[in-house]
N, CA, C and O atoms as a GROMACS GRO file, in nm:
protein
  560
    1MET      N    1   0.083  -0.119  -0.002
    1MET     CA    2   0.003  -0.006   0.001
    1MET      C    3   0.086   0.127  -0.001
    1MET      O    4   0.053   0.223  -0.071
    2ARG      N    5   0.193   0.126   0.078
    2ARG     CA    6   0.278   0.234   0.091
    2ARG      C    7   0.341   0.262  -0.051
    2ARG      O    8   0.344   0.377  -0.097
    3PHE      N    9   0.390   0.155  -0.119
    3PHE     CA   10   0.452   0.166  -0.247
    3PHE      C   11   0.352   0.229  -0.346
    3PHE      O   12   0.392   0.314  -0.425
    4LEU      N   13   0.219   0.189  -0.344
    4LEU     CA   14   0.119   0.242  -0.431
    4LEU      C   15   0.100   0.395  -0.409
    4LEU      O   16   0.083   0.472  -0.503
    5MET      N   17   0.103   0.433  -0.284
    5MET     CA   18   0.086   0.575  -0.249
    5MET      C   19   0.203   0.660  -0.306
    5MET      O   20   0.182   0.766  -0.365
    6ILE      N   21   0.321   0.610  -0.286
    6ILE     CA   22   0.442   0.675  -0.342
    6ILE      C   23   0.432   0.691  -0.498
    6ILE      O   24   0.458   0.798  -0.552
    7VAL      N   25   0.395   0.585  -0.563
    7VAL     CA   26   0.378   0.584  -0.707
    7VAL      C   27   0.270   0.686  -0.751
    7VAL      O   28   0.290   0.761  -0.846
    8CYS      N   29   0.161   0.686  -0.681
    8CYS     CA   30   0.055   0.785  -0.715
    8CYS      C   31   0.105   0.930  -0.698
    8CYS      O   32   0.083   1.020  -0.779
    9PHE      N   33   0.176   0.943  -0.582
    9PHE     CA   34   0.231   1.086  -0.555
    9PHE      C   35   0.322   1.130  -0.670
    9PHE      O   36   0.315   1.244  -0.717
   10LEU      N   37   0.406   1.036  -0.715
   10LEU     CA   38   0.503   1.080  -0.820
   10LEU      C   39   0.429   1.112  -0.947
   10LEU      O   40   0.467   1.209  -1.012
   11PHE      N   41   0.328   1.041  -0.988
   11PHE     CA   42   0.255   1.056  -1.113
   11PHE      C   43   0.168   1.186  -1.098
   11PHE      O   44   0.137   1.250  -1.198
   12LEU      N   45   0.130   1.223  -0.980
   12LEU     CA   46   0.041   1.344  -0.964
   12LEU      C   47   0.117   1.464  -0.933
   12LEU      O   48   0.054   1.569  -0.919
   13SER      N   49   0.249   1.463  -0.920
   13SER     CA   50   0.333   1.578  -0.887
   13SER      C   51   0.398   1.632  -1.015
   13SER      O   52   0.484   1.566  -1.072
   14PRO      N   53   0.355   1.753  -1.061
   14PRO     CA   54   0.405   1.802  -1.185
   14PRO      C   55   0.551   1.842  -1.180
   14PRO      O   56   0.612   1.845  -1.287
   15GLY      N   57   0.611   1.872  -1.072
   15GLY     CA   58   0.746   1.907  -1.060
   15GLY      C   59   0.844   1.794  -1.062
   15GLY      O   60   0.965   1.816  -1.062
   16VAL      N   61   0.794   1.671  -1.065
   16VAL     CA   62   0.880   1.557  -1.053
   16VAL      C   63   0.946   1.522  -1.197
   16VAL      O   64   1.059   1.475  -1.205
   17TRP      N   65   0.873   1.546  -1.297
   17TRP     CA   66   0.923   1.509  -1.436
   17TRP      C   67   1.046   1.596  -1.471
   17TRP      O   68   1.045   1.718  -1.454
   18ALA      N   69   1.146   1.532  -1.518
   18ALA     CA   70   1.271   1.600  -1.553
   18ALA      C   71   1.258   1.667  -1.685
   18ALA      O   72   1.181   1.626  -1.771
   19GLN      N   73   1.336   1.773  -1.702
   19GLN     CA   74   1.332   1.846  -1.826
   19GLN      C   75   1.411   1.764  -1.937
   19GLN      O   76   1.505   1.690  -1.910
   20THR      N   77   1.365   1.783  -2.058
   20THR     CA   78   1.431   1.718  -2.170
   20THR      C   79   1.570   1.786  -2.185
   20THR      O   80   1.599   1.887  -2.122
   21LYS      N   81   1.653   1.725  -2.271
   21LYS     CA   82   1.783   1.773  -2.298
   21LYS      C   83   1.775   1.916  -2.356
   21LYS      O   84   1.846   2.007  -2.312
   22ALA      N   85   1.686   1.932  -2.456
   22ALA     CA   86   1.660   2.060  -2.516
   22ALA      C   87   1.619   2.166  -2.426
   22ALA      O   88   1.666   2.279  -2.436
   23GLU      N   89   1.523   2.129  -2.328
   23GLU     CA   90   1.474   2.221  -2.232
   23GLU      C   91   1.588   2.270  -2.132
   23GLU      O   92   1.598   2.387  -2.094
   24LEU      N   93   1.668   2.172  -2.098
   24LEU     CA   94   1.785   2.208  -2.013
   24LEU      C   95   1.888   2.301  -2.079
   24LEU      O   96   1.950   2.387  -2.017
   25ARG      N   97   1.902   2.274  -2.218
   25ARG     CA   98   1.990   2.361  -2.295
   25ARG      C   99   1.933   2.505  -2.300
   25ARG      O  100   2.006   2.602  -2.280
   26ILE      N  101   1.805   2.516  -2.326
   26ILE     CA  102   1.731   2.645  -2.336
   26ILE      C  103   1.741   2.719  -2.202
   26ILE      O  104   1.765   2.840  -2.200
   27SER      N  105   1.724   2.649  -2.093
   27SER     CA  106   1.727   2.707  -1.961
   27SER      C  107   1.865   2.769  -1.935
   27SER      O  108   1.877   2.880  -1.882
   28GLN      N  109   1.973   2.691  -1.975
   28GLN     CA  110   2.104   2.747  -1.957
   28GLN      C  111   2.134   2.860  -2.049
   28GLN      O  112   2.210   2.948  -2.011
   29LEU      N  113   2.077   2.864  -2.170
   29LEU     CA  114   2.094   2.975  -2.257
   29LEU      C  115   2.031   3.102  -2.199
   29LEU      O  116   2.088   3.211  -2.206
   30VAL      N  117   1.906   3.086  -2.139
   30VAL     CA  118   1.838   3.204  -2.080
   30VAL      C  119   1.940   3.255  -1.969
   30VAL      O  120   1.962   3.376  -1.963
   31LYS      N  121   2.000   3.173  -1.886
   31LYS     CA  122   2.086   3.221  -1.782
   31LYS      C  123   2.214   3.287  -1.844
   31LYS      O  124   2.264   3.384  -1.789
   32ASP      N  125   2.263   3.236  -1.952
   32ASP     CA  126   2.385   3.289  -2.019
   32ASP      C  127   2.351   3.422  -2.076
   32ASP      O  128   2.428   3.518  -2.068
   33PHE      N  129   2.230   3.428  -2.137
   33PHE     CA  130   2.187   3.558  -2.203
   33PHE      C  131   2.176   3.668  -2.091
   33PHE      O  132   2.222   3.781  -2.109
   34ASN      N  133   2.116   3.632  -1.982
   34ASN     CA  134   2.107   3.731  -1.878
   34ASN      C  135   2.243   3.777  -1.827
   34ASN      O  136   2.268   3.896  -1.805
   35GLN      N  137   2.331   3.677  -1.809
   35GLN     CA  138   2.468   3.714  -1.773
   35GLN      C  139   2.537   3.802  -1.870
   35GLN      O  140   2.615   3.888  -1.829
   36ALA      N  141   2.514   3.786  -1.998
   36ALA     CA  142   2.579   3.872  -2.103
   36ALA      C  143   2.520   4.006  -2.092
   36ALA      O  144   2.593   4.102  -2.117
   37ILE      N  145   2.392   4.027  -2.057
   37ILE     CA  146   2.337   4.162  -2.031
   37ILE      C  147   2.399   4.225  -1.914
   37ILE      O  148   2.440   4.341  -1.920
   38ILE      N  149   2.408   4.149  -1.801
   38ILE     CA  150   2.467   4.205  -1.675
   38ILE      C  151   2.612   4.249  -1.701
   38ILE      O  152   2.654   4.354  -1.652
   39HIS      N  153   2.690   4.170  -1.778
   39HIS     CA  154   2.832   4.193  -1.800
   39HIS      C  155   2.857   4.282  -1.918
   39HIS      O  156   2.973   4.311  -1.949
   40ASN      N  157   2.746   4.330  -1.989
   40ASN     CA  158   2.763   4.413  -2.105
   40ASN      C  159   2.853   4.350  -2.210
   40ASN      O  160   2.940   4.415  -2.268
   41ASP      N  161   2.831   4.218  -2.233
   41ASP     CA  162   2.910   4.143  -2.324
   41ASP      C  163   2.853   4.144  -2.462
   41ASP      O  164   2.775   4.055  -2.495
   42SER      N  165   2.885   4.239  -2.546
   42SER     CA  166   2.828   4.250  -2.681
   42SER      C  167   2.868   4.130  -2.768
   42SER      O  168   2.791   4.092  -2.856
   43ILE      N  169   2.982   4.069  -2.747
   43ILE     CA  170   3.024   3.959  -2.835
   43ILE      C  171   2.925   3.841  -2.808
   43ILE      O  172   2.873   3.782  -2.903
   44VAL      N  173   2.902   3.810  -2.683
   44VAL     CA  174   2.812   3.699  -2.650
   44VAL      C  175   2.670   3.731  -2.697
   44VAL      O  176   2.602   3.647  -2.756
   45LEU      N  177   2.626   3.857  -2.671
   45LEU     CA  178   2.492   3.896  -2.717
   45LEU      C  179   2.476   3.878  -2.870
   45LEU      O  180   2.374   3.831  -2.919
   46GLU      N  181   2.579   3.916  -2.939
   46GLU     CA  182   2.587   3.905  -3.087
   46GLU      C  183   2.569   3.753  -3.124
   46GLU      O  184   2.486   3.718  -3.208
   47GLN      N  185   2.645   3.670  -3.061
   47GLN     CA  186   2.644   3.532  -3.084
   47GLN      C  187   2.511   3.458  -3.063
   47GLN      O  188   2.470   3.368  -3.137
   48MET      N  189   2.445   3.507  -2.951
   48MET     CA  190   2.328   3.437  -2.904
   48MET      C  191   2.195   3.485  -2.970
   48MET      O  192   2.090   3.422  -2.956
   49THR      N  193   2.204   3.593  -3.039
   49THR     CA  194   2.077   3.647  -3.100
   49THR      C  195   2.071   3.626  -3.252
   49THR      O  196   2.174   3.625  -3.318
   50ALA      N  197   1.954   3.609  -3.304
   50ALA     CA  198   1.934   3.590  -3.445
   50ALA      C  199   1.950   3.725  -3.513
   50ALA      O  200   1.927   3.830  -3.454
   51ASN      N  201   1.988   3.719  -3.638
   51ASN     CA  202   2.006   3.838  -3.715
   51ASN      C  203   1.878   3.921  -3.726
   51ASN      O  204   1.882   4.044  -3.735
   52ARG      N  205   1.763   3.851  -3.725
   52ARG     CA  206   1.634   3.915  -3.742
   52ARG      C  207   1.564   3.923  -3.606
   52ARG      O  208   1.442   3.909  -3.599
   53LEU      N  209   1.640   3.945  -3.500
   53LEU     CA  210   1.590   3.964  -3.364
   53LEU      C  211   1.479   4.077  -3.356
   53LEU      O  212   1.491   4.187  -3.409
   54SER      N  213   1.375   4.038  -3.287
   54SER     CA  214   1.268   4.138  -3.246
   54SER      C  215   1.268   4.139  -3.098
   54SER      O  216   1.227   4.040  -3.036
   55TYR      N  217   1.313   4.251  -3.035
   55TYR     CA  218   1.327   4.258  -2.894
   55TYR      C  219   1.229   4.368  -2.840
   55TYR      O  220   1.252   4.488  -2.854
   56GLY      N  221   1.121   4.319  -2.779
   56GLY     CA  222   1.015   4.411  -2.731
   56GLY      C  223   1.027   4.429  -2.588
   56GLY      O  224   1.047   4.334  -2.513
   57HIS      N  225   1.014   4.554  -2.547
   57HIS     CA  226   1.018   4.594  -2.406
   57HIS      C  227   0.874   4.616  -2.356
   57HIS      O  228   0.782   4.640  -2.436
   58SER      N  229   0.855   4.609  -2.221
   58SER     CA  230   0.728   4.628  -2.164
   58SER      C  231   0.674   4.770  -2.185
   58SER      O  232   0.554   4.792  -2.171
   59SER      N  233   0.757   4.862  -2.218
   59SER     CA  234   0.717   4.999  -2.250
   59SER      C  235   0.656   5.012  -2.388
   59SER      O  236   0.596   5.114  -2.420
   60GLY      N  237   0.670   4.909  -2.467
   60GLY     CA  238   0.624   4.916  -2.600
   60GLY      C  239   0.736   4.929  -2.714
   60GLY      O  240   0.715   4.902  -2.832
   61LEU      N  241   0.847   4.970  -2.668
   61LEU     CA  242   0.962   4.988  -2.758
   61LEU      C  243   0.999   4.851  -2.816
   61LEU      O  244   1.003   4.752  -2.742
   62VAL      N  245   1.025   4.844  -2.948
   62VAL     CA  246   1.074   4.726  -3.007
   62VAL      C  247   1.203   4.754  -3.088
   62VAL      O  248   1.207   4.843  -3.172
   63GLN      N  249   1.303   4.678  -3.059
   63GLN     CA  250   1.436   4.697  -3.114
   63GLN      C  251   1.474   4.580  -3.207
   63GLN      O  252   1.431   4.467  -3.188
   64ASN      N  253   1.555   4.612  -3.305
   64ASN     CA  254   1.621   4.504  -3.382
   64ASN      C  255   1.753   4.467  -3.308
   64ASN      O  256   1.786   4.521  -3.202
   65LYS      N  257   1.822   4.374  -3.367
   65LYS     CA  258   1.940   4.326  -3.302
   65LYS      C  259   2.046   4.435  -3.272
   65LYS      O  260   2.098   4.445  -3.161
   66MET      N  261   2.074   4.515  -3.371
   66MET     CA  262   2.176   4.616  -3.352
   66MET      C  263   2.132   4.719  -3.239
   66MET      O  264   2.212   4.761  -3.155
   67ALA      N  265   2.002   4.756  -3.246
   67ALA     CA  266   1.956   4.860  -3.150
   67ALA      C  267   1.953   4.796  -3.007
   67ALA      O  268   1.983   4.864  -2.909
   68PHE      N  269   1.918   4.673  -2.994
   68PHE     CA  270   1.916   4.604  -2.864
   68PHE      C  271   2.056   4.604  -2.806
   68PHE      O  272   2.076   4.650  -2.694
   69ILE      N  273   2.153   4.554  -2.881
   69ILE     CA  274   2.293   4.541  -2.832
   69ILE      C  275   2.346   4.673  -2.791
   69ILE      O  276   2.409   4.685  -2.686
   70GLU      N  277   2.318   4.783  -2.879
   70GLU     CA  278   2.363   4.912  -2.848
   70GLU      C  279   2.305   4.968  -2.714
   70GLU      O  280   2.372   5.037  -2.638
   71ALA      N  281   2.178   4.934  -2.692
   71ALA     CA  282   2.109   4.989  -2.573
   71ALA      C  283   2.169   4.917  -2.450
   71ALA      O  284   2.185   4.979  -2.344
   72VAL      N  285   2.202   4.790  -2.463
   72VAL     CA  286   2.267   4.722  -2.345
   72VAL      C  287   2.402   4.786  -2.318
   72VAL      O  288   2.440   4.803  -2.202
   73MET      N  289   2.476   4.822  -2.421
   73MET     CA  290   2.614   4.873  -2.406
   73MET      C  291   2.606   5.022  -2.359
   73MET      O  292   2.687   5.062  -2.275
   74LYS      N  293   2.516   5.099  -2.409
   74LYS     CA  294   2.518   5.238  -2.387
   74LYS      C  295   2.395   5.305  -2.320
   74LYS      O  296   2.391   5.425  -2.294
   75GLY      N  297   2.298   5.220  -2.295
   75GLY     CA  298   2.168   5.262  -2.252
   75GLY      C  299   2.170   5.316  -2.106
   75GLY      O  300   2.270   5.303  -2.036
   76PRO      N  301   2.054   5.379  -2.063
   76PRO     CA  302   2.051   5.431  -1.934
   76PRO      C  303   2.045   5.333  -1.822
   76PRO      O  304   2.073   5.368  -1.708
   77ASN      N  305   2.008   5.207  -1.851
   77ASN     CA  306   1.993   5.098  -1.754
   77ASN      C  307   2.113   5.012  -1.751
   77ASN      O  308   2.158   4.966  -1.856
   78ARG      N  309   2.169   4.986  -1.633
   78ARG     CA  310   2.283   4.895  -1.615
   78ARG      C  311   2.231   4.783  -1.522
   78ARG      O  312   2.201   4.807  -1.405
   79PHE      N  313   2.222   4.667  -1.574
   79PHE     CA  314   2.166   4.550  -1.499
   79PHE      C  315   2.276   4.493  -1.412
   79PHE      O  316   2.388   4.468  -1.458
   80LYS      N  317   2.241   4.474  -1.283
   80LYS     CA  318   2.332   4.426  -1.184
   80LYS      C  319   2.300   4.280  -1.150
   80LYS      O  320   2.388   4.201  -1.114
   81ALA      N  321   2.168   4.248  -1.162
   81ALA     CA  322   2.126   4.106  -1.140
   81ALA      C  323   1.993   4.079  -1.209
   81ALA      O  324   1.910   4.170  -1.215
   82ILE      N  325   1.969   3.959  -1.260
   82ILE     CA  326   1.847   3.927  -1.321
   82ILE      C  327   1.806   3.786  -1.266
   82ILE      O  328   1.880   3.691  -1.288
   83GLU      N  329   1.698   3.772  -1.200
   83GLU     CA  330   1.654   3.649  -1.149
   83GLU      C  331   1.518   3.617  -1.214
   83GLU      O  332   1.426   3.699  -1.217
   84CYS      N  333   1.511   3.493  -1.265
   84CYS     CA  334   1.392   3.442  -1.328
   84CYS      C  335   1.320   3.347  -1.241
   84CYS      O  336   1.382   3.262  -1.178
   85HIS      N  337   1.189   3.357  -1.234
   85HIS     CA  338   1.097   3.277  -1.151
   85HIS      C  339   0.988   3.219  -1.236
   85HIS      O  340   0.948   3.274  -1.339
   86ASP      N  341   0.940   3.098  -1.186
   86ASP     CA  342   0.822   3.037  -1.256
   86ASP      C  343   0.847   3.017  -1.408
   86ASP      O  344   0.760   3.044  -1.491
   87GLN      N  345   0.962   2.972  -1.440
   87GLN     CA  346   0.994   2.956  -1.580
   87GLN      C  347   0.932   2.830  -1.639
   87GLN      O  348   0.927   2.724  -1.576
   88GLU      N  349   0.887   2.846  -1.758
   88GLU     CA  350   0.828   2.737  -1.832
   88GLU      C  351   0.889   2.737  -1.973
   88GLU      O  352   0.892   2.838  -2.043
   89ILE      N  353   0.936   2.622  -2.008
   89ILE     CA  354   0.997   2.601  -2.144
   89ILE      C  355   0.922   2.499  -2.223
   89ILE      O  356   0.893   2.390  -2.173
   90ARG      N  357   0.889   2.530  -2.348
   90ARG     CA  358   0.818   2.438  -2.430
   90ARG      C  359   0.900   2.438  -2.569
   90ARG      O  360   0.916   2.538  -2.639
   91VAL      N  361   0.948   2.318  -2.594
   91VAL     CA  362   1.019   2.291  -2.725
   91VAL      C  363   0.935   2.227  -2.825
   91VAL      O  364   0.865   2.129  -2.800
   92SER      N  365   0.943   2.288  -2.945
   92SER     CA  366   0.862   2.222  -3.054
   92SER      C  367   0.942   2.231  -3.178
   92SER      O  368   0.947   2.334  -3.244
   93GLY      N  369   1.010   2.112  -3.212
   93GLY     CA  370   1.092   2.115  -3.326
   93GLY      C  371   1.215   2.202  -3.310
   93GLY      O  372   1.296   2.186  -3.219
   94ARG      N  373   1.225   2.297  -3.404
   94ARG     CA  374   1.336   2.390  -3.408
   94ARG      C  375   1.308   2.524  -3.324
   94ARG      O  376   1.386   2.620  -3.326
   95ASN      N  377   1.203   2.522  -3.260
   95ASN     CA  378   1.157   2.641  -3.186
   95ASN      C  379   1.139   2.608  -3.036
   95ASN      O  380   1.102   2.496  -3.001
   96ALA      N  381   1.166   2.707  -2.948
   96ALA     CA  382   1.140   2.692  -2.812
   96ALA      C  383   1.080   2.827  -2.752
   96ALA      O  384   1.128   2.938  -2.778
   97VAL      N  385   0.980   2.809  -2.677
   97VAL     CA  386   0.910   2.927  -2.614
   97VAL      C  387   0.934   2.919  -2.467
   97VAL      O  388   0.908   2.817  -2.403
   98VAL      N  389   0.987   3.030  -2.413
   98VAL     CA  390   1.014   3.044  -2.270
   98VAL      C  391   0.930   3.157  -2.208
   98VAL      O  392   0.922   3.266  -2.262
   99ARG      N  393   0.869   3.128  -2.095
   99ARG     CA  394   0.790   3.225  -2.023
   99ARG      C  395   0.841   3.227  -1.882
   99ARG      O  396   0.857   3.121  -1.822
  100HIS      N  397   0.868   3.342  -1.827
  100HIS     CA  398   0.907   3.359  -1.688
  100HIS      C  399   0.874   3.493  -1.634
  100HIS      O  400   0.842   3.587  -1.707
  101ILE      N  401   0.884   3.500  -1.504
  101ILE     CA  402   0.874   3.640  -1.437
  101ILE      C  403   1.014   3.669  -1.402
  101ILE      O  404   1.084   3.583  -1.349
  102ALA      N  405   1.060   3.798  -1.432
  102ALA     CA  406   1.195   3.840  -1.407
  102ALA      C  407   1.193   3.948  -1.303
  102ALA      O  408   1.105   4.034  -1.304
  103THR      N  409   1.290   3.945  -1.212
  103THR     CA  410   1.320   4.048  -1.120
  103THR      C  411   1.456   4.096  -1.152
  103THR      O  412   1.549   4.016  -1.156
  104ALA      N  413   1.473   4.226  -1.178
  104ALA     CA  414   1.603   4.275  -1.217
  104ALA      C  415   1.642   4.390  -1.121
  104ALA      O  416   1.560   4.475  -1.085
  105HIS      N  417   1.769   4.387  -1.083
  105HIS     CA  418   1.825   4.498  -0.998
  105HIS      C  419   1.907   4.582  -1.099
  105HIS      O  420   2.003   4.534  -1.159
  106ILE      N  421   1.866   4.706  -1.115
  106ILE     CA  422   1.931   4.794  -1.216
  106ILE      C  423   1.975   4.925  -1.150
  106ILE      O  424   1.935   4.963  -1.040
  107ILE      N  425   2.063   4.990  -1.229
  107ILE     CA  426   2.099   5.122  -1.202
  107ILE      C  427   2.056   5.203  -1.323
  107ILE      O  428   2.106   5.185  -1.434
  108ASN      N  429   1.961   5.294  -1.299
  108ASN     CA  430   1.897   5.371  -1.412
  108ASN      C  431   1.934   5.519  -1.382
  108ASN      O  432   1.886   5.581  -1.287
  109ASN      N  433   2.022   5.572  -1.473
  109ASN     CA  434   2.068   5.710  -1.458
  109ASN      C  435   2.128   5.739  -1.316
  109ASN      O  436   2.109   5.848  -1.261
  110GLY      N  437   2.197   5.643  -1.261
  110GLY     CA  438   2.259   5.660  -1.136
  110GLY      C  439   2.179   5.618  -1.012
  110GLY      O  440   2.231   5.620  -0.901
  111ASN      N  441   2.050   5.581  -1.033
  111ASN     CA  442   1.966   5.547  -0.929
  111ASN      C  443   1.945   5.391  -0.923
  111ASN      O  444   1.908   5.331  -1.023
  112GLN      N  445   1.967   5.330  -0.809
  112GLN     CA  446   1.948   5.188  -0.796
  112GLN      C  447   1.805   5.156  -0.776
  112GLN      O  448   1.739   5.217  -0.692
  113THR      N  449   1.754   5.061  -0.850
  113THR     CA  450   1.607   5.034  -0.835
  113THR      C  451   1.590   4.881  -0.866
  113THR      O  452   1.683   4.817  -0.915
  114GLU      N  453   1.474   4.829  -0.838
  114GLU     CA  454   1.434   4.690  -0.878
  114GLU      C  455   1.315   4.697  -0.968
  114GLU      O  456   1.223   4.775  -0.943
  115ILE      N  457   1.313   4.620  -1.068
  115ILE     CA  458   1.196   4.614  -1.162
  115ILE      C  459   1.152   4.465  -1.166
  115ILE      O  460   1.234   4.375  -1.151
  116LYS      N  461   1.023   4.442  -1.186
  116LYS     CA  462   0.968   4.308  -1.199
  116LYS      C  463   0.876   4.312  -1.322
  116LYS      O  464   0.793   4.402  -1.336
  117TYR      N  465   0.892   4.210  -1.416
  117TYR     CA  466   0.824   4.211  -1.538
  117TYR      C  467   0.814   4.069  -1.588
  117TYR      O  468   0.887   3.981  -1.543
  118GLY      N  469   0.720   4.048  -1.682
  118GLY     CA  470   0.707   3.914  -1.740
  118GLY      C  471   0.785   3.910  -1.875
  118GLY      O  472   0.808   4.013  -1.938
  119ASN      N  473   0.825   3.790  -1.915
  119ASN     CA  474   0.902   3.781  -2.034
  119ASN      C  475   0.843   3.663  -2.120
  119ASN      O  476   0.799   3.563  -2.063
  120LEU      N  477   0.841   3.676  -2.250
  120LEU     CA  478   0.819   3.573  -2.343
  120LEU      C  479   0.933   3.574  -2.441
  120LEU      O  480   0.951   3.673  -2.511
  121LEU      N  481   1.013   3.463  -2.450
  121LEU     CA  482   1.124   3.454  -2.534
  121LEU      C  483   1.103   3.342  -2.632
  121LEU      O  484   1.054   3.234  -2.596
  122VAL      N  485   1.141   3.366  -2.761
  122VAL     CA  486   1.132   3.262  -2.857
  122VAL      C  487   1.271   3.232  -2.907
  122VAL      O  488   1.337   3.322  -2.959
  123TRP      N  489   1.318   3.112  -2.893
  123TRP     CA  490   1.453   3.061  -2.943
  123TRP      C  491   1.427   2.981  -3.059
  123TRP      O  492   1.328   2.909  -3.063
  124GLN      N  493   1.512   2.988  -3.159
  124GLN     CA  494   1.509   2.907  -3.282
  124GLN      C  495   1.641   2.841  -3.310
  124GLN      O  496   1.747   2.902  -3.295
  125LYS      N  497   1.635   2.723  -3.348
  125LYS     CA  498   1.760   2.652  -3.384
  125LYS      C  499   1.790   2.686  -3.522
  125LYS      O  500   1.712   2.659  -3.613
  126GLN      N  501   1.910   2.750  -3.540
  126GLN     CA  502   1.957   2.796  -3.675
  126GLN      C  503   2.102   2.738  -3.696
  126GLN      O  504   2.196   2.763  -3.620
  127HIS      N  505   2.109   2.661  -3.801
  127HIS     CA  506   2.245   2.598  -3.836
  127HIS      C  507   2.306   2.528  -3.712
  127HIS      O  508   2.426   2.540  -3.684
  128GLY      N  509   2.217   2.454  -3.638
  128GLY     CA  510   2.259   2.378  -3.529
  128GLY      C  511   2.280   2.448  -3.401
  128GLY      O  512   2.324   2.385  -3.305
  129GLU      N  513   2.250   2.581  -3.391
  129GLU     CA  514   2.264   2.656  -3.266
  129GLU      C  515   2.136   2.724  -3.236
  129GLU      O  516   2.066   2.771  -3.326
  130TRP      N  517   2.104   2.731  -3.106
  130TRP     CA  518   1.986   2.804  -3.061
  130TRP      C  519   2.016   2.956  -3.060
  130TRP      O  520   2.116   3.001  -3.003
  131LYS      N  521   1.930   3.031  -3.124
  131LYS     CA  522   1.941   3.175  -3.124
  131LYS      C  523   1.814   3.239  -3.072
  131LYS      O  524   1.705   3.190  -3.101
  132LEU      N  525   1.823   3.346  -2.997
  132LEU     CA  526   1.707   3.427  -2.956
  132LEU      C  527   1.650   3.498  -3.081
  132LEU      O  528   1.717   3.580  -3.144
  133LEU      N  529   1.530   3.465  -3.114
  133LEU     CA  530   1.466   3.517  -3.234
  133LEU      C  531   1.369   3.634  -3.188
  133LEU      O  532   1.356   3.733  -3.260
  134ALA      N  533   1.305   3.623  -3.073
  134ALA     CA  534   1.217   3.732  -3.027
  134ALA      C  535   1.206   3.716  -2.879
  134ALA      O  536   1.221   3.612  -2.815
  135ARG      N  537   1.178   3.845  -2.831
  135ARG     CA  538   1.149   3.866  -2.682
  135ARG      C  539   1.051   3.970  -2.669
  135ARG      O  540   1.059   4.074  -2.734
  136GLN      N  541   0.952   3.943  -2.580
  136GLN     CA  542   0.857   4.047  -2.552
  136GLN      C  543   0.839   4.056  -2.398
  136GLN      O  544   0.791   3.962  -2.335
  137GLY      N  545   0.875   4.161  -2.344
  137GLY     CA  546   0.855   4.191  -2.202
  137GLY      C  547   0.720   4.250  -2.182
  137GLY      O  548   0.668   4.319  -2.270
  138TYR      N  549   0.659   4.223  -2.063
  138TYR     CA  550   0.523   4.280  -2.037
  138TYR      C  551   0.519   4.319  -1.888
  138TYR      O  552   0.583   4.262  -1.800
  139LYS      N  553   0.432   4.427  -1.871
  139LYS     CA  554   0.420   4.473  -1.734
  139LYS      C  555   0.330   4.371  -1.655
  139LYS      O  556   0.244   4.303  -1.711
  140LEU      N  557   0.356   4.368  -1.529
  140LEU     CA  558   0.280   4.289  -1.436
  140LEU      C  559   0.175   4.370  -1.366
  140LEU      O  560   0.101   4.318  -1.282
   0.00000   0.00000   0.00000
């Protein structure tokens, strides 16, 4: 009876199932992408993003790849930390959709602040490598 209860618990617990290899890879890419933003690493950002990147902010601003990287390098916001919560990853063929809630610690024009927003990221496998194709931030 005890064994049956344990088996039932495992099947009914959604957090028990392991992520697939692709989902684990995407999860690591999201972390690496955030670290590249924190460290203002234009080379990594260039490598991780698709040439046709569409990067949408919760303010409504939409940037292409060049404008996004330039804003990270020279913009008014300097990210000190980005933490993602409640992340869900869905892989379908050559595409992966990531949703999470982000909390970021930033310095904006010299003032330290914390912002919280939702994110939708679309990754696409291009020539054997995952690239960020689209991102849309949204207000909570």
